C-alpha positions as CSV (number, residue, x, y, z in Angstrom):
1,X,-0.1,0.0,0.1
2,X,2.5,2.6,1.0
3,X,4.3,1.7,-2.6
4,X,1.3,2.3,-4.4
5,X,0.9,5.9,-2.7
6,X,4.3,6.4,-2.8
7,X,4.5,6.1,-7.1
8,X,1.0,8.0,-6.9
9,X,2.6,11.1,-5.5
10,X,5.5,10.7,-7.8
11,X,3.1,11.0,-10.5
12,X,0.9,13.7,-9.0
13,X,4.2,15.4,-8.6
14,X,5.4,15.0,-12.3
15,X,1.7,15.5,-13.9
16,X,1.9,19.0,-11.4
17,X,5.0,19.6,-12.5
18,X,4.6,19.4,-16.0
19,X,1.1,21.6,-16.2
20,X,3.3,24.4,-14.8
21,X,6.0,24.3,-17.7
22,X,2.8,24.7,-20.4
23,X,2.1,28.5,-18.4
24,X,4.3,30.4,-20.7
25,X,7.1,31.5,-17.6
26,X,10.9,31.4,-19.0
27,X,12.6,28.2,-18.3
28,X,15.6,30.9,-17.0
29,X,15.5,34.1,-15.8
30,X,15.2,36.7,-18.7
31,X,15.4,40.0,-16.6
32,X,18.6,42.1,-17.9
33,X,19.0,40.8,-21.4
34,X,18.0,43.7,-24.2
35,X,15.0,44.0,-25.7
36,X,11.7,42.0,-25.6
37,X,11.2,38.3,-25.2
38,X,9.9,36.9,-28.5
39,X,7.3,34.3,-28.9
40,X,8.2,31.8,-31.8
41,X,6.2,29.9,-34.2
42,X,8.2,27.1,-34.0
43,X,11.7,25.9,-33.6
44,X,13.9,22.9,-34.9
45,X,17.1,21.9,-34.2
46,X,19.9,19.6,-36.2
47,X,23.1,18.6,-34.7
48,X,24.3,21.9,-35.7
49,X,21.6,24.6,-36.8
50,X,18.7,25.9,-34.3
51,X,15.9,27.3,-36.5
52,X,13.2,29.2,-35.6
53,X,10.4,30.9,-36.7
54,X,8.9,34.3,-35.7
55,X,6.5,37.0,-36.3
56,X,7.1,39.5,-39.1
57,X,5.3,43.0,-40.0
58,X,7.7,42.3,-43.5
59,X,10.9,43.6,-42.3
60,X,12.4,41.6,-39.3
61,X,15.9,40.3,-40.1
62,X,18.5,38.1,-38.3
63,X,19.9,41.0,-37.1
64,X,17.0,42.3,-34.9
65,X,16.2,39.0,-32.7
66,X,19.3,37.9,-30.8
67,X,19.9,34.8,-29.8
68,X,21.0,34.4,-25.8
69,X,22.9,31.4,-24.3
70,X,22.2,30.0,-20.8
71,X,24.2,27.3,-20.1
72,X,23.2,24.7,-17.4
73,X,24.4,21.5,-15.9
74,X,23.4,19.0,-18.9
75,X,22.0,21.4,-21.3
76,X,21.8,24.8,-22.9
77,X,18.8,27.4,-23.4
78,X,18.4,29.6,-25.9
79,X,16.4,32.7,-25.7
80,X,15.3,35.0,-28.6
81,X,14.9,38.5,-27.8
82,X,13.7,40.8,-30.5
83,X,16.1,43.5,-30.0
84,X,15.1,46.1,-32.8
85,X,10.9,46.3,-33.6
86,X,9.6,45.7,-37.0
87,X,7.6,48.7,-38.0
88,X,7.0,47.7,-41.5
89,X,3.1,47.0,-42.3
90,X,3.7,44.3,-45.0
91,X,2.7,41.5,-42.0
92,X,4.1,38.0,-43.0
93,X,1.1,35.5,-41.8
94,X,3.4,32.5,-41.6
95,X,6.2,34.7,-39.9
96,X,10.1,34.4,-40.8
97,X,12.6,31.8,-40.4
98,X,15.8,32.6,-38.5
99,X,18.7,30.1,-38.3
100,X,22.0,30.0,-36.8
101,X,24.6,27.4,-36.6
102,X,25.8,26.0,-33.3
103,X,29.1,27.4,-34.1
104,X,27.4,30.9,-34.0
105,X,26.0,30.6,-31.2
106,X,29.5,29.1,-29.2
107,X,27.6,25.6,-29.1
108,X,29.6,22.2,-29.8
109,X,27.8,20.3,-32.7
110,X,25.0,17.7,-31.3
111,X,25.1,19.9,-27.8
112,X,21.6,19.2,-25.6
113,X,19.4,22.0,-26.2
114,X,15.9,23.6,-25.2
115,X,14.1,26.9,-26.1
116,X,12.9,30.0,-23.5
117,X,10.4,31.4,-25.9
118,X,6.6,31.2,-25.4
119,X,4.9,29.3,-28.5
120,X,2.6,31.2,-30.0
121,X,0.3,29.4,-32.5
122,X,-0.4,31.3,-36.2
123,X,-4.0,33.1,-36.3
124,X,-4.2,30.5,-39.4
125,X,-3.2,27.4,-36.9
126,X,-5.9,28.3,-34.9
127,X,-9.2,25.9,-34.8
128,X,-12.1,27.7,-35.6
129,X,-14.6,27.7,-32.9
130,X,-18.0,28.5,-35.1
131,X,-17.6,25.2,-37.4
């Protein structure tokens, strides 16, 4: 009986922690980083490349969004910060793709990485509640 209770307590703790991870709170502190925390549409990693999709009003470039690296014990966290506002008016509903090599980020190929930014669905990806 004790073993079952302990297993249930561990499962509840894991589920409770997982629920907290979905709140959009950054995994590492972002205070003091320049610019604004940039919501992302998507992120993908290869052995030596980090690729992100971010919102754009038509003029967003790699120079407008800076990656900040936080090294943890067993992994690295990438935080994208928008340092220059996109003041154009040609909104790209699909966003734009920005990518950095691990070399540019100061990371070894194959490094374990995670993303500190909140995920933002594109408008056309959101479920239609009227149908």
